[in-house]
C-alpha positions in Angstrom: -62.9 1.4 47.8 -63.6 1.7 44.0 -61.0 2.9 41.5 -62.9 6.2 41.2 -63.0 6.7 45.0 -59.2 6.3 45.0 -58.8 8.8 42.2 -61.2 11.2 44.0 -59.3 10.9 47.3 -56.0 11.5 45.5 -57.2 14.7 43.8 -58.9 16.0 47.0 -55.7 15.9 48.9 -53.1 16.7 46.2 -54.3 18.3 43.0 -57.2 20.6 43.8 -55.3 23.8 43.2 -54.9 22.8 39.6 -58.6 22.3 39.2 -59.3 25.6 41.0 -57.3 27.4 38.3 -59.4 26.3 35.4 -62.7 25.1 36.9 -63.3 27.6 39.6 -66.3 30.0 39.4 -66.1 33.6 40.4 -68.1 34.2 43.6 -71.5 36.0 43.7 -73.3 37.8 46.4 -76.8 36.6 47.3 -78.3 39.8 45.8 -76.7 38.8 42.5 -78.9 35.7 42.4 -82.0 36.2 40.2 -84.6 33.6 41.1 -86.7 34.5 38.1 -84.1 33.0 35.8 -84.3 29.6 37.5 -86.5 27.2 35.5 -84.6 24.0 36.0 -82.8 22.9 39.2 -80.4 20.1 39.8 -79.9 18.8 43.4 -76.8 16.7 44.0 -77.1 14.4 47.0 -75.4 11.2 45.9 -72.5 10.5 48.3 -74.2 9.7 51.6 -76.0 6.9 53.4 -79.7 6.2 53.7 -80.2 8.5 56.7 -78.2 11.4 55.2 -80.4 11.3 52.1 -83.7 11.2 54.0 -82.6 14.1 56.3 -82.1 16.2 53.1 -85.8 15.8 52.1 -86.9 18.9 54.0 -84.6 20.9 51.8 -86.4 19.4 48.7 -89.6 20.9 50.2 -88.0 24.3 50.7 -86.7 24.4 47.2 -90.1 23.4 45.8 -91.8 26.1 47.9 -89.3 28.7 46.6 -89.6 27.6 42.9 -93.2 26.1 42.6 -93.1 25.8 38.8 -89.5 24.7 38.3 -88.4 21.4 37.0 -86.4 19.8 39.8 -84.2 16.7 39.4 -82.0 15.0 42.0 -78.8 13.0 41.5 -78.9 10.1 43.9 -76.7 7.0 44.4 -78.2 3.7 43.3 -79.0 2.8 46.9 -81.3 5.7 47.5 -82.8 6.3 44.0 -86.0 4.4 44.7 -86.8 6.7 47.7 -86.6 9.7 45.5 -89.0 8.2 43.0 -92.5 9.6 43.0 -91.4 12.3 45.5 -94.0 15.1 45.4 -91.3 17.8 45.4 -89.2 16.3 42.5 -89.8 15.9 38.8 -87.0 13.4 38.0 -84.3 11.3 39.6 -80.9 10.8 37.9 -79.2 7.6 39.3 -75.4 7.6 39.8 -73.9 4.1 39.7 -70.6 4.3 41.6 -69.2 1.0 40.4 -68.0 0.7 36.9 -69.2 -2.9 36.8 -72.8 -1.6 36.9 -72.3 0.6 33.8 -73.9 -0.5 30.6 -72.1 0.9 27.5 -74.6 3.7 27.1 -74.8 4.7 30.8 -72.0 7.3 30.9 -73.4 9.1 27.9 -77.0 9.0 29.2 -75.9 10.4 32.6 -73.9 13.1 30.9 -76.9 14.1 28.8 -79.2 14.2 31.8 -76.8 16.3 33.9 -76.2 18.8 31.0 -79.9 19.2 30.0 -80.1 23.0 30.6 -80.1 23.4 34.4 -80.1 27.0 35.7 -79.3 26.2 39.3 -77.3 23.3 40.8 -77.4 22.7 44.5 -74.9 20.5 46.3 -76.1 19.3 49.7 -73.0 18.4 51.6 -73.2 18.4 55.4 -71.1 15.6 56.9 -68.6 15.0 54.1 -67.4 17.0 51.0 -67.6 15.0 47.8 -65.4 16.0 44.9 -67.7 13.9 42.7 -70.7 15.9 43.7 -68.9 19.2 43.0 -67.8 18.0 39.6 -71.3 16.9 38.7 -72.7 20.3 39.6 -69.9 22.1 37.8 -70.3 20.0 34.6 -74.0 20.7 34.6 -73.0 24.2 33.3 -75.7 25.8 35.5 -75.4 29.5 35.8 -75.7 29.3 39.5 -74.0 26.6 41.7 -74.9 26.7 45.4 -73.1 24.8 48.1 -71.8 25.1 51.7 -68.7 27.1 52.6 -67.5 24.6 55.1 -65.2 21.5 54.8 -62.7 23.1 52.4 -60.5 20.8 50.3 -56.9 20.6 51.2 -54.9 23.6 49.9 -57.9 25.6 48.7 -59.1 29.0 49.9 -62.8 28.4 49.3 -65.2 25.9 47.8 -64.4 27.2 44.3 -66.8 25.0 42.3 -69.7 27.1 43.7 -70.4 30.7 42.9 -73.1 30.9 45.7 -71.4 29.8 48.9 -73.6 29.4 52.0 -71.8 30.1 55.3 -71.9 27.5 58.0 -74.2 29.1 60.6 -74.0 26.5 63.4 -72.1 23.2 63.4 -74.5 22.0 66.2 -77.6 22.3 64.0 -79.6 19.2 63.4 -78.7 17.6 60.1 -82.0 18.6 58.5 -81.3 22.2 59.5 -77.7 21.9 58.1 -79.2 21.0 54.7 -81.7 23.8 54.9 -79.0 26.3 55.9 -77.6 25.8 52.4 -80.8 26.6 50.5 -81.8 29.4 52.9 -78.9 31.3 51.4 -81.1 31.9 48.3 -84.3 32.4 50.2 -85.7 28.8 50.2 -87.0 27.7 53.6 -89.6 25.6 55.3 -90.7 25.1 58.9 -91.4 21.4 58.3 -88.3 19.4 59.2 -89.9 16.0 58.9 -88.2 13.5 56.6 -90.5 12.4 53.8 -90.9 10.0 50.9 -94.0 9.7 48.8 -95.7 6.2 48.8 -98.2 5.4 46.2 -101.7 4.2 47.3 -100.9 0.9 45.4 -97.8 0.4 47.5 -99.7 0.8 50.8 -102.3 -1.6 49.6 -99.6 -4.1 48.6 -98.2 -3.8 52.1 -101.5 -4.6 53.7 -102.0 -7.6 51.5 -98.4 -8.8 52.1 -98.8 -8.5 55.9 -102.1 -10.3 55.8 -100.4 -13.1 53.9 -97.8 -13.3 56.7 -100.3 -13.7 59.4 -101.2 -10.1 60.5 -104.5 -9.7 62.2 -105.6 -6.2 61.2 -107.7 -5.7 64.4 -104.5 -5.8 66.4 -101.8 -3.2 66.7 -98.6 -4.1 64.8 -95.4 -3.2 66.6 -92.2 -3.6 64.5 -88.8 -4.4 65.8 -85.6 -4.0 63.8 -82.6 -5.2 65.9 -79.9 -4.4 63.3 -77.5 -1.5 62.6 -74.6 -1.2 60.2 -72.3 -0.1 63.1 -71.9 -2.8 65.7 -71.5 -0.1 68.4 -75.0 1.1 67.6 -76.7 -2.2 68.4 -78.7 -2.7 71.5 -78.7 -6.3 72.8 -81.2 -8.5 71.0 -82.5 -10.0 74.3 -83.5 -6.5 75.4 -85.5 -6.0 72.2 -87.2 -9.3 72.9 -88.0 -8.4 76.5 -89.6 -5.1 75.5 -91.4 -6.6 72.6 -93.0 -9.3 74.8 -94.1 -6.7 77.4 -95.6 -4.4 74.8 -97.4 -7.4 73.1 -99.0 -8.3 76.4 -99.8 -4.7 77.5 -101.5 -3.7 74.2 -102.6 -7.1 72.9 -100.5 -6.4 69.9 -98.7 -8.4 67.2 -95.0 -8.1 66.7 -93.3 -7.6 63.4 -89.6 -8.6 63.1 -87.5 -7.2 60.3 -83.8 -7.3 59.5 -81.4 -6.0 56.8 -78.9 -7.6 54.5 -76.3 -9.7 56.4 -78.4 -9.4 59.6 -80.4 -12.6 59.3 -78.7 -14.1 62.3 -79.9 -11.1 64.4 -83.4 -11.5 63.2 -83.5 -15.2 64.0 -81.9 -14.6 67.4 -84.7 -12.1 68.2 -87.4 -14.5 67.0 -85.9 -17.3 69.2 -86.0 -15.0 72.3 -89.6 -13.8 71.7 -92.4 -15.5 73.6 -95.0 -13.3 72.0 -96.3 -14.3 68.5 -94.5 -12.5 65.7 -94.7 -11.8 61.9 -91.4 -11.9 60.1 -90.5 -10.0 57.0 -87.1 -9.9 55.2 -85.6 -9.4 51.8 -87.8 -6.4 51.0 -86.8 -3.4 48.9 -86.5 -0.1 50.7 -89.8 1.1 49.3 -91.5 -2.2 50.2 -90.1 -1.9 53.8 -91.3 1.7 54.0 -94.8 0.6 52.9 -94.8 -2.1 55.6 -93.8 0.4 58.2 -96.6 2.7 57.1 -99.0 0.0 58.4 -97.4 -0.4 61.8 -98.2 1.4 65.0 -94.6 1.7 66.3 -91.1 0.7 65.5 -88.4 -0.2 68.0 -84.9 0.1 66.5 -81.3 1.3 66.8 -79.8 4.5 65.5 -79.6 3.3 61.9 -81.0 4.1 58.4 -84.1 2.1 59.0 -85.0 4.6 61.8 -85.1 7.4 59.1 -87.0 5.2 56.7 -89.8 4.6 59.2 -89.8 8.3 60.1 -90.1 9.2 56.4 -93.6 7.6 56.3 -94.6 9.0 59.7 -94.3 5.8 61.8 -93.8 6.5 65.5 -90.6 5.0 66.8 -88.3 4.6 69.8 -84.6 4.4 68.8 -81.7 3.5 71.0 -78.8 5.9 70.6 -75.2 5.4 71.7 -72.3 7.6 70.7 -74.2 9.5 68.1 -75.9 12.7 69.4 -79.7 12.4 68.8 -80.0 16.2 69.0 -78.2 16.2 65.6 -79.5 13.0 64.0 -82.8 11.9 65.5 -85.8 12.4 63.2 -87.5 15.6 64.0 -90.9 15.2 65.7 -92.4 14.3 69.1 -93.5 10.9 67.7 -89.9 9.9 67.2 -88.2 9.3 70.6 -84.5 8.7 71.3 -83.4 6.8 74.4 -79.7 7.2 75.4 -77.6 6.3 78.4 -75.4 8.7 80.3 -72.3 6.8 79.3 -73.3 6.9 75.6 -73.3 3.1 75.4 -76.2 1.4 73.8 -76.0 -1.6 76.1 -76.4 0.7 79.1 -80.0 1.7 78.0 -82.4 -0.4 80.1 -85.5 -2.2 78.8 -87.5 -0.2 81.3 -86.5 3.1 79.6 -87.5 1.8 76.2 -90.7 0.3 77.5 -91.8 3.5 79.1 -91.2 5.6 76.0 -92.9 3.0 73.7 -95.9 2.6 75.9 -96.4 6.4 76.1 -96.4 6.7 72.2 -98.8 3.8 71.9 -101.2 5.3 74.5 -101.2 8.6 72.6 -102.0 6.8 69.4 -104.9 5.0 71.0 -106.5 8.1 72.6 -109.6 9.2 70.7 -109.3 12.5 68.9 -110.9 15.4 70.7 -114.0 16.8 69.0 -113.8 20.5 68.0 -116.5 22.7 69.4 
């Protein structure tokens, strides 16, 4: 935990009433909000993991639809900044470096200038946790309107006082993308498209093809990716099960297999390769955007419930994900091409290879079906 995190936690639990007295904003009703005044929008989504960030991208689409001509910037943590770059609903990305050792001398002043560059509306997207840092960024932007959720009050407070537009929690059992949208729906921004999305450049897709060819990919064959890792150990399906399903799919569809792994998961990747009988292409040490571009060239991903699942979904790659204690109704990427497999006892190890094989084969057959001609 960084020094700032310790400071944040102390204030969240002990001193918020002091801040409320001199930083609190008087509340507004939705009818007091004047969309015509909004020319510049700041979205704050910096305190969450990869999946949380990508599940907020439908809200970006809703905001852009509501304010088609507005300048929209997002504050994102260093880890997710690259995924917001080139996004077709955003004009700018403001990186937040959470560790002081990453700060150049000019960084705090540059960040301050970017946040205080005349935003009319600041939106804090907080669904799982409530970040004091995010609230302070929105408040110090000096935006006339600050929108956020009314749930997860800080200790000792009566309301989320940094906001003057407070969206009520409509349903705690909503999917996480819906939870983000519930916040912006309070001001009339909405979309029916709940798919996670990043914008890859044509050059990035071409790079991925060239890279995969250099690794031994045969373009005439389907490429099935397998990612055996997950940050949480409890979310990991046994590697031998991944190998078993990969081998069967390789034979059934005359496909090539692609093995990927994340930082500190090299041993998992090599264990999977050692257990595979079918030929495989291995990729590692790629950036998030590079990995997303590689996934855009694959026919299917087999994975656990982890951030990589959302990364693949954000470029439209069909996938089968093994879920354990996390409820897929709340966290699985939205769409029929993204399938969650879960055992009754909520343990990943209890999911059988046959269950995953059946789901994966169904998705691949659907992909291979010729499109019906319109009359």
